[in-house]
Backbone as a printed PyTorch tensor [residue, N CA C, xyz], in Angstrom:
tensor([[[-11.8600,  -9.9520, -31.0130],
         [-10.6830,  -9.8000, -30.1780],
         [-11.0900,  -9.9980, -28.7170]],

        [[-10.4240, -10.8880, -28.0460],
         [-10.7640, -11.1280, -26.6480],
         [-10.1510, -10.0500, -25.7650]],

        [[-10.8730,  -9.7370, -24.7340],
         [-10.3980,  -8.7240, -23.7960],
         [ -9.4990,  -9.3940, -22.7620]],

        [[ -8.3200,  -8.8490, -22.5470],
         [ -7.3860,  -9.4220, -21.5830],
         [ -7.1660,  -8.4460, -20.4510]],

        [[ -7.1080,  -8.9910, -19.2790],
         [ -6.8220,  -8.1630, -18.1150],
         [ -5.3510,  -8.2530, -17.7890]],

        [[ -4.7690,  -7.1320, -17.6030],
         [ -3.3700,  -7.0820, -17.1980],
         [ -3.3570,  -6.9640, -15.6800]],

        [[ -2.5890,  -7.7940, -14.9840],
         [ -2.5590,  -7.6940, -13.5250],
         [ -2.1260,  -6.3010, -13.0850]],

        [[ -2.7890,  -5.8040, -12.0770],
         [ -2.4320,  -4.4920, -11.5290],
         [ -1.0750,  -4.5730, -10.8420]],

        [[ -0.3950,  -3.4780, -10.8400],
         [  0.8790,  -3.4240, -10.1250],
         [  0.5730,  -3.4360,  -8.6330]],

        [[  1.2350,  -4.2900,  -7.9270],
         [  1.0250,  -4.3940,  -6.4880],
         [  2.2710,  -3.8770,  -5.7900]],

        [[  2.0870,  -2.9320,  -4.8940],
         [  3.2060,  -2.3630,  -4.1570],
         [  2.7610,  -2.0590,  -2.7400]],

        [[  3.7050,  -2.0320,  -1.8450],
         [  3.4020,  -1.7020,  -0.4540],
         [  3.1680,  -0.1990,  -0.3450]],

        [[  2.1930,   0.2230,   0.4510],
         [  1.9190,   1.6500,   0.6010],
         [  3.1110,   2.4610,   1.1130]],

        [[  4.0650,   1.8000,   1.7540],
         [  5.2620,   2.5010,   2.2090],
         [  6.0240,   3.1230,   1.0490]],

        [[  5.9780,   2.4640,  -0.1270],
         [  6.6120,   3.0390,  -1.3230],
         [  5.9160,   4.3340,  -1.7150]],

        [[  4.6050,   4.3210,  -1.6330],
         [  3.8260,   5.5140,  -1.9590],
         [  4.1480,   6.6360,  -0.9700]],

        [[  4.2670,   6.2920,   0.2980],
         [  4.5850,   7.2930,   1.3200],
         [  5.9720,   7.8680,   1.0840]],

        [[  6.9240,   7.0160,   0.7480],
         [  8.2760,   7.5060,   0.4450],
         [  8.2390,   8.4650,  -0.7430]],

        [[  7.4770,   8.1100,  -1.7770],
         [  7.3330,   8.9970,  -2.9350],
         [  6.6570,  10.3060,  -2.5460]],

        [[  5.6580,  10.2080,  -1.6950],
         [  4.9330,  11.4000,  -1.2430],
         [  5.8530,  12.3260,  -0.4550]],

        [[  6.6680,  11.7540,   0.4130],
         [  7.6360,  12.5630,   1.1620],
         [  8.5830,  13.2810,   0.2030]],

        [[  9.0640,  12.5490,  -0.7910],
         [  9.9940,  13.1350,  -1.7580],
         [  9.3190,  14.2450,  -2.5630]],

        [[  8.1050,  13.9760,  -3.0260],
         [  7.3690,  14.9570,  -3.8310],
         [  7.1070,  16.2460,  -3.0430]],

        [[  6.8190,  16.0950,  -1.7630],
         [  6.5430,  17.2630,  -0.9150],
         [  7.8250,  17.8880,  -0.3560]],

        [[  8.9520,  17.3060,  -0.7490],
         [ 10.2570,  17.7580,  -0.2510],
         [ 10.2990,  17.7410,   1.2850]],

        [[  9.7380,  16.6620,   1.8190],
         [  9.7420,  16.4370,   3.2600],
         [ 10.6290,  15.2350,   3.5520]],

        [[ 10.9530,  15.0650,   4.7990],
         [ 11.7350,  13.9130,   5.2330],
         [ 10.8930,  13.1270,   6.2310]],

        [[ 11.3400,  11.9420,   6.5940],
         [ 10.6080,  11.2030,   7.6240],
         [ 10.4710,  11.9800,   8.9380]],

        [[ 11.2080,  13.0820,   9.0680],
         [ 11.0960,  13.9060,  10.2790],
         [  9.6760,  14.4290,  10.4680]],

        [[  8.9390,  14.6210,   9.3630],
         [  7.5580,  15.0770,   9.4920],
         [  6.7370,  14.0310,  10.2470]],

        [[  7.0700,  12.7650,  10.0740],
         [  6.3850,  11.7050,  10.8140],
         [  6.8600,  11.6780,  12.2650]],

        [[  8.1590,  11.9060,  12.4600],
         [  8.6930,  11.9660,  13.8270],
         [  8.0420,  13.0950,  14.6180]],

        [[  7.7570,  14.1990,  13.9330],
         [  7.1540,  15.3410,  14.6170],
         [  5.7510,  15.0260,  15.1160]],

        [[  5.1750,  13.9520,  14.6120],
         [  3.8460,  13.5150,  15.0680],
         [  3.9690,  12.3750,  16.0740]],

        [[  5.1460,  12.2750,  16.6620],
         [  5.4190,  11.3050,  17.7360],
         [  5.4460,   9.8560,  17.2640]],

        [[  5.8910,   9.6410,  16.0320],
         [  6.0950,   8.2850,  15.5420],
         [  7.5040,   7.8600,  15.9040]],

        [[  7.6520,   6.6210,  16.3050],
         [  8.9740,   6.1000,  16.6370],
         [  9.7440,   5.8040,  15.3500]],

        [[ 11.0720,   5.9520,  15.4230],
         [ 11.9260,   5.7160,  14.2560],
         [ 11.7650,   4.3080,  13.6900]],

        [[ 11.6510,   3.3080,  14.5800],
         [ 11.5320,   1.9350,  14.0800],
         [ 10.2230,   1.7320,  13.3200]],

        [[  9.1540,   2.4000,  13.7480],
         [  7.8750,   2.2940,  13.0460],
         [  7.9610,   2.9740,  11.6750]],

        [[  8.6050,   4.1320,  11.6130],
         [  8.7650,   4.8430,  10.3410],
         [  9.5820,   3.9980,   9.3740]],

        [[ 10.6880,   3.4670,   9.8630],
         [ 11.5620,   2.6470,   9.0180],
         [ 10.8280,   1.4090,   8.5070]],

        [[ 10.0860,   0.7450,   9.3940],
         [  9.3420,  -0.4550,   8.9940],
         [  8.2830,  -0.1210,   7.9410]],

        [[  7.6240,   1.0050,   8.0910],
         [  6.6060,   1.4110,   7.1220],
         [  7.2320,   1.6860,   5.7590]],

        [[  8.2990,   2.4640,   5.7390],
         [  8.9470,   2.8130,   4.4720],
         [  9.6110,   1.6040,   3.8110]],

        [[  9.9880,   0.5990,   4.6110],
         [ 10.6030,  -0.6270,   4.0780],
         [  9.5730,  -1.6880,   3.6830]],

        [[  8.2890,  -1.3880,   3.8650],
         [  7.2490,  -2.3450,   3.4980],
         [  7.0530,  -3.4630,   4.4990]],

        [[  7.4890,  -3.2520,   5.7360],
         [  7.3800,  -4.2940,   6.7620],
         [  6.2630,  -4.0130,   7.7630]],

        [[  5.6270,  -2.8540,   7.6530],
         [  4.5430,  -2.4800,   8.5630],
         [  3.2960,  -2.2230,   7.7380]],

        [[  2.2210,  -2.9180,   8.0740],
         [  0.9610,  -2.7260,   7.3610],
         [  0.2500,  -1.4840,   7.8720]],

        [[ -0.5030,  -0.8770,   6.9890],
         [ -1.2990,   0.2810,   7.3800],
         [ -2.6230,  -0.2310,   7.9190]],

        [[ -2.8480,   0.0350,   9.1920],
         [ -4.1180,  -0.3080,   9.8120],
         [ -4.9260,   0.9830,   9.9800]],

        [[ -6.0940,   0.8770,  10.5770],
         [ -6.9650,   2.0450,  10.7280],
         [ -6.2870,   3.1470,  11.5200]],

        [[ -5.6150,   2.7930,  12.6030],
         [ -4.9360,   3.7890,  13.4400],
         [ -3.9100,   4.5700,  12.6210]],

        [[ -3.0960,   3.8550,  11.8750],
         [ -2.0600,   4.4870,  11.0680],
         [ -2.6830,   5.3190,   9.9460]],

        [[ -3.7330,   4.8070,   9.3260],
         [ -4.4220,   5.5470,   8.2590],
         [ -4.9800,   6.8670,   8.7840]],

        [[ -5.5140,   6.8500,   9.9890],
         [ -6.0420,   8.0900,  10.5770],
         [ -4.9240,   9.0830,  10.8730]],

        [[ -3.7670,   8.5890,  11.2870],
         [ -2.6270,   9.4860,  11.5220],
         [ -2.1270,  10.0980,  10.2120]],

        [[ -2.0740,   9.3100,   9.1570],
         [ -1.6680,   9.8530,   7.8550],
         [ -2.6840,  10.8820,   7.3630]],

        [[ -3.9440,  10.6460,   7.6640],
         [ -4.9950,  11.6240,   7.3480],
         [ -4.7100,  12.9480,   8.0630]],

        [[ -4.3540,  12.8670,   9.3340],
         [ -4.0540,  14.0840,  10.1020],
         [ -2.8380,  14.8230,   9.5550]],

        [[ -1.8320,  14.0780,   9.1330],
         [ -0.5920,  14.7030,   8.6640],
         [ -0.7830,  15.3790,   7.3090]],

        [[ -1.4220,  14.6680,   6.3690],
         [ -1.4740,  15.1570,   4.9930],
         [ -2.8640,  15.5450,   4.5100]],

        [[ -3.8830,  15.3060,   5.3130],
         [ -5.2300,  15.6780,   4.8920],
         [ -5.8590,  14.7260,   3.8870]],

        [[ -5.2090,  13.6090,   3.6370],
         [ -5.7780,  12.5910,   2.7560],
         [ -6.7880,  11.7790,   3.5560]],

        [[ -7.6410,  11.0670,   2.8760],
         [ -8.6150,  10.2630,   3.6060],
         [ -7.9460,   9.0130,   4.1730]],

        [[ -8.4590,   8.5540,   5.2890],
         [ -7.9660,   7.2980,   5.8610],
         [ -8.2450,   6.1450,   4.8940]],

        [[ -9.3610,   6.2510,   4.1720],
         [ -9.7290,   5.2070,   3.2210],
         [ -8.6780,   5.0460,   2.1260]],

        [[ -8.0700,   6.1520,   1.7010],
         [ -7.0160,   6.0660,   0.6900],
         [ -5.9300,   5.1030,   1.1390]],

        [[ -5.4580,   5.2670,   2.3590],
         [ -4.3520,   4.4510,   2.8640],
         [ -4.7740,   3.0000,   3.0470]],

        [[ -5.9910,   2.7840,   3.5130],
         [ -6.4790,   1.4100,   3.6740],
         [ -6.6700,   0.7450,   2.3120]],

        [[ -7.1210,   1.5140,   1.3260],
         [ -7.2930,   0.9680,  -0.0250],
         [ -5.9570,   0.6750,  -0.6950]],

        [[ -4.9190,   1.4080,  -0.3510],
         [ -3.5900,   1.0990,  -0.8770],
         [ -3.0220,  -0.1660,  -0.2270]],

        [[ -3.3850,  -0.4170,   1.0240],
         [ -2.8840,  -1.5880,   1.7450],
         [ -3.5650,  -2.8760,   1.2790]],

        [[ -4.8470,  -2.8000,   0.9410],
         [ -5.6360,  -4.0010,   0.6390],
         [ -5.0410,  -4.8830,  -0.4650]],

        [[ -4.6550,  -4.3430,  -1.6260],
         [ -4.0930,  -5.2260,  -2.6590],
         [ -2.7980,  -5.9050,  -2.2230]],

        [[ -1.9990,  -5.2070,  -1.4280],
         [ -0.7500,  -5.7850,  -0.9310],
         [ -1.0500,  -6.9890,  -0.0350]],

        [[ -2.0610,  -6.8490,   0.8110],
         [ -2.4370,  -7.9440,   1.7070],
         [ -3.0620,  -9.1090,   0.9370]],

        [[ -3.7870,  -8.7900,  -0.1240],
         [ -4.5130,  -9.8000,  -0.8890],
         [ -3.6130, -10.5990,  -1.8360]],

        [[ -2.5510,  -9.9890,  -2.3120],
         [ -1.7220, -10.5930,  -3.3580],
         [ -1.2120, -12.0010,  -3.0350]],

        [[ -0.6570, -12.2640,  -1.8510],
         [ -0.1700, -13.6300,  -1.5830],
         [ -1.2770, -14.6800,  -1.6750]],

        [[ -2.4860, -14.3290,  -1.2450],
         [ -3.5930, -15.2820,  -1.3280],
         [ -3.9880, -15.5380,  -2.7780]],

        [[ -4.0110, -14.4840,  -3.5750],
         [ -4.3300, -14.6670,  -4.9970],
         [ -3.3060, -15.5730,  -5.6680]],

        [[ -2.0400, -15.3560,  -5.3680],
         [ -0.9790, -16.1480,  -5.9960],
         [ -1.0350, -17.6110,  -5.5660]],

        [[ -1.6160, -17.8930,  -4.4140],
         [ -1.6710, -19.2760,  -3.9370],
         [ -2.8160, -20.0710,  -4.5770]],

        [[ -3.7270, -19.3880,  -5.2690],
         [ -4.8380, -20.0760,  -5.9230],
         [ -4.3310, -20.8140,  -7.1660]],

        [[ -4.9860, -21.9170,  -7.5290],
         [ -4.5850, -22.6440,  -8.7370],
         [ -4.6940, -21.7400,  -9.9720]],

        [[ -3.7620, -21.8750, -10.9310],
         [ -3.7720, -21.0190, -12.1210],
         [ -5.1100, -21.0130, -12.8690]],

        [[ -5.7440, -22.1720, -13.0030],
         [ -7.0200, -22.2260, -13.7270],
         [ -8.0770, -21.3750, -13.0210]],

        [[ -8.0790, -21.4030, -11.7100],
         [ -9.0420, -20.6160, -10.9400],
         [ -8.7590, -19.1270, -11.0960]],

        [[ -7.4690, -18.7560, -11.0730],
         [ -7.0950, -17.3450, -11.2530],
         [ -7.5240, -16.8510, -12.6280]],

        [[ -7.3880, -17.6950, -13.6390],
         [ -7.8010, -17.3020, -14.9920],
         [ -9.3070, -17.1030, -15.0640]],

        [[-10.0660, -18.0150, -14.4600],
         [-11.5290, -17.8860, -14.4690],
         [-11.9790, -16.6050, -13.7830]],

        [[-11.2490, -16.1830, -12.7730],
         [-11.5950, -14.9540, -12.0470],
         [-11.1310, -13.7000, -12.7760]],

        [[-10.3880, -13.8770, -13.8560],
         [ -9.8940, -12.7370, -14.6100],
         [ -8.6430, -12.1120, -14.0230]],

        [[ -7.9610, -12.8430, -13.1530],
         [ -6.7580, -12.3100, -12.5190],
         [ -5.5220, -12.5090, -13.3750]],

        [[ -5.6210, -13.4050, -14.3500],
         [ -4.4940, -13.6660, -15.2400],
         [ -5.0010, -13.6900, -16.6610]],

        [[ -4.0720, -13.4990, -17.5640],
         [ -4.4410, -13.5430, -18.9760],
         [ -4.8790, -14.9430, -19.3560]],

        [[ -5.7730, -14.9840, -20.2430],
         [ -6.2960, -16.2780, -20.7180],
         [ -5.3880, -16.8750, -21.7440]]])
């Protein structure tokens, strides 16, 4: 039986943050209380703002999670368009698609 890799689910970290806010029964106001602008909060939750080191460190301060967690959640989202642009045969050889 050949081993097949199933593509990982790719999502913007803003979805995770929205879920985290809901799970903690918090609102985006917790981000506002840390002097974040409304447009930045909205862009993040809508998947239009990437998490950079500065933002990851702020999320670390707010929730005590590591900055690396947030950067690692951002990386697959950033990588996905490049992977999809590769020729299908190359993606299969790399194990990114089922054979």
